[in-house]
N, C-alpha and C positions, 0 to 999 in steps of 0.2 A: 366230282364239285370240290373248291378247296375248304379244306374245314376252315374256319378262321382264329385267330389267336386267340387263346384263352384271354380274358382283359380282367385284370383286380379293378372291381368300381370303387374310382375314392372321390366321392364328393367335391370334396376343397379342389382338387385336379381338374375335372367336371368343372363346376364356377369359371375354375381363371379361366379356364380354355374358352367357356363361353363369354365371357370380357372379352375376351383377347379377340376372339372371333366376329361378337358383333358390334365393336371398336372397328373394324378392318372394312364391317361391311357396310359401310358409308361414303359416295364418290367422293363426297369433300374433304373426310379424312385424310382416303388418297389420294386426293391431293394433295392434300398436308404435307403426308409423308413424304411425296413428291420431291416439294417445297423441301424440307428438309434435309433429305439427300442431295439437295445441291446449297445451300444457305444455311449451313448450321455452324455453332450454334446463329438462333435465330430469333429477336424481341417479338413480343408479340404487335407490336408495330409495326416489326417486319412483316411477320407475315399477313396479316390482314390489307395493307398494304398492295402488296406483292401477288395476294390471289384475288383486291378489288373487294372485299365482304368487311361487313361490318365488324368492328371491337370484339363484341358483345357475341358474335355468332361465331368468330376466331377463336373464341375464350375456352367459350362453351364445349367447342370441339376441343381443343386442347385438353378440356378439362375430362372427359372423356380419353382423350389417349392415355394419357396422366393416370388414369386411374384402373387403367389394363394394362401400362409399364410399359406402352409402348413407348411413348417420351421419357426423360425426366429434364429435371430445369439446375440449371447452373445460379449464380445471382455474379454479377459480377459493378458493381457499384451499386448503384440502384435500380438498374434493371436486371430483371428476371430473363435468363434467354433457357430457348428452350434445344433441346438437342437427342436424335433418334436414342433408340437401345437398342441398339441393332443385333445383338447375338437374340433377342429375345424376336423380332421381326425374323429374322434367318430360321430361326425353328418355326415359327408358325406358318412361314413361307415351303418349306421340307414338309409339314403336315397334311398345307393346304393341299401341295401337289402329287401325296399318296391319297387323299381324299377324292379325285377327280382323273385318275390313271383308272384305267377299267379292270 
């Protein structure tokens, strides 16, 4: 049996990781991320129109992704546009891949 690596427990890091994984654990947010991969930057209007959802629903899910650090905003005139935080998404994907390997 392989001995597990020693992990230094850091509550702040685990809380951050939990927020990221919870944000990624919703099918609509995964669709939103997929949309942003092809349409970024994108305004809330573009997002809810492309996804055929209510504006309030899009805003709620964007807030969760933003709070987790998975998306960020930039202002263009009077519009706020959303972009993916690609390095963090890549890290989350690598961690998830390690967790599901036997």
